[in-house]
N, C-alpha and C positions, 0 to 999 in steps of 0.2 A: 609734783614735778610738772612743769609746763614746757612743752616742746612745740616750737613753731618752725615750719620750714617754708622759706621763700624759694620759689623755683619758677620753671616755665614748662608748659606742656611739651612733651617730646624731647626735652633735654635729658641726655643719658644719665647724668648723675642725679638729677632731680627724680627721674623715674625710678632709678635703683634705690635711692634713699626712701622714697615713698613706699615702694614695694616692701622694703625691709621692715619699716615701721609697721605697716599693715600686717605683714605675716607674723611679726613678733607680738602683735596685738598691743603695741605701745600707743597710747592715746596721743594724738598730735593734731595740730592745726596746720593746714596747708594754704598758702597764699600764692596765687599765680601772678607774677609781676607783669605779665602781658595784659591782664584784664583788671587787676586790682590796683587802682590809682594810688591808694594810701600806701600799699606795700611797695609800689614802684618808687614813690617819692621817698619813702624811708630808705630804700636801697640806695638811692642817689646820695642821701646824706651819709650813709655808711661807707660808700665807695667814692667819695670826693667827686660827685656829679655824674657818675656812671651807674647804669643799672647792671648789676652782676648777680649771678646765681650759680649754684644754690647758696643760700645763707641759712644757717642753722642757729636757732636760739634755744638754749636749754636753761630754764629758770632765768638767772640774771647774766648768763654768759652768752656772748655772741661769737660765732665761728664763721669767719668770712671765707667764702668759697672753699669749704673743707674738702680735702682729697679723700679718696676712698679709704686710705689707711687711717687718716684722722677720724673719719666717720666711724669706722669699725672700732677704733680704740674708745671713742666716746660711748658707743653702744655697749661695749664690754664694761666700761666704768659704771654705766647706769645699771646694768644687770647686777654688778657687785654691790651697789648701793641699795638696790631693790630687795 
């Protein structure tokens, strides 16, 4: 399973999601759209020209600005599959 999180330093949901993934020892890749040009441009494509975050990628699925409830459900689903 491959997890990638696009976010921005200091953004509340980004920080919360990163902390959860770290504490659960779930391997993931983090890309800060404020410093990663490739991630920023990809974000623009996903959000019709805007840079928005967080964006969560789990394998081939993309979750655009997932809420805390959505994120928590996804993490439960992953645990069930793991």
